[in-house]
N, C-alpha and C positions, 0 to 999 in steps of 0.2 A: 504494500500500500504506500503510495507516494506521500511524503510529509509536506512538501511544498509544491503546489501546482501554479504555474503562471499561465493565465489565459490572456491571449491577445484578443481583446473584445471589440464591442461596438455593434453587436447584433443581438437580437432577442434570444437566440440560442446561447450566446455567451452569458447573458444575464441569468438564464435558466440554469445553466451548468454551474455558475458561481454560487447560486442559491443552494443547489443540491450539495455541492462540496463543502460550503461553509457550514452547513448543518451537521456535518459528520465530525465526530470527535477525532482529534489527532491529525486533521488535515488543515494546513494553512493554504488559503487560496488568495492570490493576488490577480486582479484584472487590470490590464494596461489599456488605456484609452488614448487615442491619438490626440484628442483635444480639439478636433475640428468642429464639434457641436458645442455651442455655448452652454446649453443646459441639458446634459445627458441624463438619462433616467437613472434611478437608484440602482446600485449594484451591491450585492452582499459581499462580505469579506473586505479585504484591503483593496484600495484603488490607487493607481498611479496614473498621472496624466503627462502626455508628451512622448516624443520619440526617444529612441535609445542611441541614436548616432550610427545607424547602419548595422550590418551584421556583426561587426567586431564589438560595437557597443552593447548589443544584445547579448553576445556571448559573455562579455565581461559581467553583465548584470546577472546572468544565469549562474555564473561561478560565485560571484560575491554574495548573492542571496540564497545560495544553496538550493537551487531549484531542482526538483526531482523529475518533473514532467512538464512539457510545454504543449499547450493547446492553442492552435491558431484558429480562432473563431471569428476572424475578421470578415468584412464584406467580401463576397466573391470577386470583386474588382479591385481589392487592395493588393495589387500585384507586387508592389515593391516590398511591403512588409512581409508578405508570404514568402518571397524569395529570400529575404534576410533571415527570417525565422528558420528556414530550411538549412541555410548555411551555418547559422549559429548553433543549431542542434547538432549538425555534423561535426562542427569544430569542438564542441564540448562533450559529446556523447550523451547529451540529455535526450531521453526518448521524446519524440514529438508526434503529434497527430493533427491533421487538418479536419476541422468540422465544417462541412459545406452542405447546406440544404440542397436537395435536388433542384435542377433548373426547370423552367417552365417548358411545356410542350403544347403545341397547337392542338385544338379540337375542331370538329366540324363547325364551320361558320367563321373561323378566324381568317383574317387577311394579313398574314405576317410577312415581313420582309427582313430576312436575317442579314445582318452586316457584322463585320469583324471588329469594328471600332466606331468611336464617335465621329471620326472623320468620314468613315463609310456611310454613317447615317446622314451626315450633312450632304453627301453627294446625291443620295436618292430622294431627299426631301422635296426639292422643287418640282419633281414629277408626280408627287403624291398629294400635295395640298398647300394651302397658303396660311392657314391658321394652325399652329403647331402647339400641342401640349407636350412640353419637354420635361419629363419626370425622371431625369438622370441624375438629380442632385445639383448642388450649387458649384461643384468643381468641374472643370473641363469644358466650360461653355465657350471657350475660345474657338473650339472647332466649328462653331456655328456663327461666329462673329461677322463673317463676310456675307452672310445671307440677308442682305438689306431689304429684299422684297417680301420677306416672310414675317408674320407676326408670331411671336413666341410667348406662350404662357409658361413660366418657369416656376415649378413648385419646389420648395426646400424648407428645412427647419429654420435656417438662418439666411440672411440676405445673400444672394449669389455674388460670387467674386468676378470682377471684370478681368479681361474684356468680355463684353456681352454683345449679342446682336443689337443693332440700332433700335429695333422695335421689339422691346422686351417688357413684359408685364409680370413682375414677380408676384407669387402667391405664397405667403409664409404660413405653413401648416405642418402639424406633426400627426402622422398616422397612428393606428391603422384607420383606413377609410372603408366604408361600406360601398356596395355596388350603387346604392342610391346616392351616396355622396359623390361618387365619381361621375355618375350619369348627370347629376345636376351641374357639376363643374364643366363637363364637356359641352352640355347644351348652353349654359350661361355664356361661355366664351366662344361659342360657335366653332368649336374645334373640328377640323376635318382630317387630322392625322396625329397619331400619338407616337412618341419616341420614348423607349424605356430600355434600361439595362436588364439583362436576364438575371435578376437578383434571386429569383425563386421564392418559394414560401407563400403562405396564405396572406400574410400581413399586407402585402402590396399587390396582390393578384386581382383585386376588385376592379381596377382600371381596365384590365384585359377583358373581363366579362362585360363591363360597360361598353367598351369599344366594339366588342363582338355584337352586342345587342343593337348598337347604333349603326352597325355596318361600316365602321371606320377602319382604315388601314393602320397597322401597327408596325413600326420599325423597331426590331429587337436587336440590341447589341449583345452579341454572344460573349461568354466569359473567356478570359485568358486561361491558358492551360496551367495546371498545377505543376510544381517542381517534381522532378523524378525522385523516387526512393523515399517519399514521405507518404505514409498511409493516410487515406481520406475516408471519413465516415459521414453518413448523411444526417445524423441526429445525436442528441446528447446521450442516448442509451449506448450508442456505438462508442462514444468517448469513454464512458464509464467502463465498458468491457475492456477497452484498450488499457485502462488504468488498473485493471484487476478488481474493479468494484461492481457490486450488484446494485439493484434498486435500493433507495434509502428506506 
């Protein structure tokens, strides 16, 4: 049984795992948050905010704080920290596991356009619509900044970071959202195309159902690949098994 578990967090699964581990006697759990959200939700156990300074900085932290297991439960698009975590685990010999919820899959009625990146999404948008609901978060909007002829509704928890498209309408809100919520937003803003990252999970899937019911095209940015030689599991139960723990 690990004595100290470091969770690289920021997702609902990370919070759930931290709560489970913090409730178990003899286990110290620390969740690390990047600090990109001004008011993150409550997390059980110890919490640290901010980066480590790359793979070497994370490896040093693992050694200094005597971490026995590393869980990467970051967002599926947190490519840099996932790569750094894999390198730090390999350098220190700390067992590591990646917690990644399954990605979304289209169902009958969906009009999805798969693209490999935000830049790829920007390329296909002009042919799909003029009023865009951009639900990819507040970072990376520079990929769309040159699209001056499109109107963008950008939803994020905190104000989006520039550079932004010239015609941008921010919507500050924190999920989860229901299908009714998403349908109202799409209708109120007269949206004719949705852009989303394949974050997976139920918490942000309502927009896909709303788009399907309204017959809207959806541009889906697919996930970056995971590093080699790091096991990945789809849920907290899988992490607990990797840690040698059963249900609480």
